[in-house]
C-alpha positions in Angstrom: 57.0 73.5 126.8 56.6 73.3 123.1 54.5 70.7 121.3 55.2 69.1 118.0 51.8 70.1 116.5 52.4 73.8 117.4 55.8 73.7 115.6 54.2 72.1 112.5 51.4 74.7 112.5 54.0 77.5 112.8 56.1 76.2 110.0 53.1 75.8 107.7 52.0 79.4 108.5 55.4 80.9 107.9 55.9 78.9 104.7 52.6 80.1 103.4 53.6 83.6 104.1 57.2 83.1 102.8 58.5 84.5 106.1 61.5 82.6 107.3 62.7 85.4 109.5 59.4 85.3 111.4 59.7 81.6 111.8 63.1 81.9 113.3 61.9 84.6 115.8 58.9 82.5 116.7 60.9 79.4 117.2 63.6 81.1 119.4 60.9 82.5 121.7 58.9 79.2 122.0 61.7 76.7 122.2 63.9 78.3 124.9 64.6 75.6 127.6 62.5 73.0 125.7 65.0 70.4 126.8 63.6 70.7 130.3 60.0 70.0 129.6 59.3 68.9 125.9 59.2 65.4 124.5 61.9 64.0 122.3 59.9 64.1 119.0 59.3 67.9 119.6 62.9 68.4 120.4 64.0 66.5 117.2 61.7 68.5 115.0 62.9 71.8 116.4 66.5 70.7 115.9 65.9 69.9 112.3 64.2 73.2 111.7 66.9 75.2 113.5 69.6 73.4 111.4 67.8 74.2 108.2 67.5 77.9 109.2 71.1 78.1 110.3 72.3 76.7 106.9 70.1 79.2 105.2 71.5 82.1 107.3 75.0 81.0 106.6 74.4 80.9 102.8 74.7 77.1 102.6 71.1 76.7 101.4 68.9 78.8 99.1 65.4 79.9 100.2 63.8 77.2 98.0 66.1 74.5 99.5 65.3 75.5 103.1 61.6 75.6 102.3 61.8 72.0 100.9 63.7 70.9 104.0 61.2 72.5 106.4 58.3 70.9 104.5 60.1 67.5 104.7 60.6 67.9 108.4 57.0 68.5 109.1 55.6 65.8 106.8 56.8 63.0 109.1 54.8 62.8 112.3 55.6 60.4 115.1 52.8 58.8 117.1 53.8 57.0 120.3 51.3 54.9 122.2 52.3 53.4 125.6 50.3 50.6 127.1 51.1 49.8 130.7 50.3 46.3 131.9 51.4 44.8 135.3 54.6 43.4 133.9 54.9 44.9 130.4 55.1 48.2 128.7 54.6 48.4 124.9 55.6 51.5 122.9 54.4 51.7 119.3 55.8 54.3 117.0 54.8 55.1 113.5 55.3 57.9 111.0 52.8 59.3 108.5 52.5 62.2 106.1 50.6 65.0 107.7 51.1 68.2 105.8 51.5 69.4 102.3 52.0 72.8 100.7 52.2 73.7 97.1 55.7 75.1 96.6 
């Protein structure tokens, strides 16, 4: 299982060290079979990051562009709160800015 906050921390660490190859290796090792046991926000975040890295590896994005895309992906954080009542279930989602790096 991979958690959204672990992914965000890894992206920040690799962006600070300018090491996109290391991020790709970390992500491959930690996201294998994540569709079996990880929540949808984590899966969505990993998908965005994998797409940005694939575009970089294919030459469709520069290093600076992929760094901006990665930073954008980790800035939006989803919070879901479920309240169970006898006959109702309320799910509240919100997004907030949670990370910043000087690039």
